[in-house]
N, C-alpha and C positions, 0 to 999 in steps of 0.2 A: 680755903681760897688762897691763903698765903703760899701754901705748898704749890698749888697750881700756877700761881704767878711766878714763883721761882723757876719752875720747870718750863714755863712758856717763854723764857727770855732767850733761849737759843733753839735752833733747829738744825738738823743735819742736812747738808746740801753738798753732794759729791765728796763725802768724807771730810768736809771742812765744816766746823761749827760756825754758823753765821749769826751774828747778833742782830735780832730784829726788835729788841726791846720787849718789855712785858706785854702780855695779852691785854689789849685795852678793855675787852669785855669783862675780864676778871678784875681788872683795876677798878672799873666803874662799879661793878657789883659790890666789891669790898667798900668802895666809897659810899655807896648807898647804905650799907650796914653801919658804917661809922657815923654817917649823918643821922640815921635813925636812933643811934645810941647817944646822940648829942655831942659827938666828937667832931666838931665842925672843921677845925684846922686840919685834922687827919683826913677828913673827907675831901676837903679842898685840895690837899696835896695829891691824893689819889686821882681825883678828876684831872688835875693838871698833868700828872704822869700819863694818864690814859690818852689825853689829847696830844701829848708830845710823842707817845709811842706810835700812834697812827693818827696823824693830823686830820684825816678824813673821817674819823669816828664821830659821827654826828651826835650820838647820845652823850658822849663825854662833854662836848661843848654845851649841850643843853643843860646837863646836870650842873656843870660849873656855873653857867649864867644864872640858873635858878637859885642855886645855893647862895651865890654872892648877892643877888638882888633881893631875895626873899628872906634870907636868914642872917646875912652878914651886913645888911644895911647899905649895900652899894647902890649907886645911882642907876637910873634907866639907861643913861649913856654908856656906862660900863657894860651892862648887859647887852645893849645894842652892839657894842664893839665886839663882844664875844660871838654873837650870832653872825655878824658880818664876817668875822674871821672863819667861822665854820663854813659859811657859804663859799668863801674864797678857797679854803683848803679842799673842799669837795670838788670845786671846779678845777683846781690845780692837779688833783688826783685823777681827773677824767671821770668822776662820778656825777650822777645826776643830782640836782638839788633835792634836799630832804624835806618832805612834808612835816616830819617831826620838828626840824629846826624852825620852819616857817610857822607852825602852830604855836610853839613855845614863844617865839619872837612876837607873834601877834598878841599873845596873852600879856606879855610884858608891856607892849605898846598900849594896850587897853587898860590894864590894871594899874600900872605904875606911872606911865607917861600920860594917860588919859587922852590918847589920840585915837579916836574911833575910826577916822578915815584911814590912817596907816594900818591899824589892826585889821580892818576889813580887807585892805589890799594884801596883807600877808596871809590871812585865812584863804583868800582866793588863790594866792600862789601855792599854798599847801594843797588845795583841792586840784589845782592844775597838775601837780606832781602825782597825786593819789586821789582819784575820783571817789574812792571809798574810805577816805580818812574820816572816820566817825568822830574823832576828837575835834577836828577842825569844824565839821558841821555842827557838832554840839556846842562848842564854845562860841562860834559865830551866831548860832541861834539864840543862845543865852544873851549875848551882847545885844543883838537886835531886839530881843524882848525887853531888855533893860532900858532900851532907848525908844520903846513904844513903836517899833517897826514890826508890828504884829504879823503882817503877811510875809515879810522876809524871814522872820523867826520860824513861822509855820513851815515855810518852804524848806528851810534847812533841816528841821526836825524830820519832816516827811521824806527828805532825801535819804537820810540814814535808814529810816524804817522800810524803805523799798528793798534794801539789801540785808538788813539786820532787824527783823521785826521784833525781836525780844531784847533789844538794847535797853536795859532798865534805866540807865542814866538819861537817855534821850526821852524815854517814856515819862520819866519823872519830871524832867525839865519842860516837856511839852505840856504836861498836866498843870504844872505851876504857872506856866505862861497863860494857859486858858483861864486860870482863876483870877489873873490880874487884868486880862483883856476886857476892855469895856464892851458892854452889850451892843 
């Protein structure tokens, strides 16, 4: 990956080498590996580099926000700021909003800030961008089940199963919900 990153920093354009920064996909992939090995400061630096390289690279912002809030003990407010920055950078680049960003942001609002209303809004924003975002449906369904909103949870799980009948995570969450659901 490091060799790929080195070779990705320049590209030939009309016989002139134009610096476009390192490939954000490679930087983020290397960041994921560093994070898995427990090298959190190295992972953070790679995610920051990926976001700086291409500010519209949604996955870099998501990885950075999740690393900082889940493993580095940063606040929900810091994570929220990173997700808002991702949203702004996508807009500035003329890209459509990212279901991935909204789903991760919703998870932060639910798990770290304990704001069910805001999480629900963000999951809906994700589904507006991608009507088949199984991660958003799954997480929204689990959240609704945890809050005893059984019909909403069931609706979210069944929405995924309409287009992905073998989604094992959804099937498992649906089954768990049914065991908790009162008769």
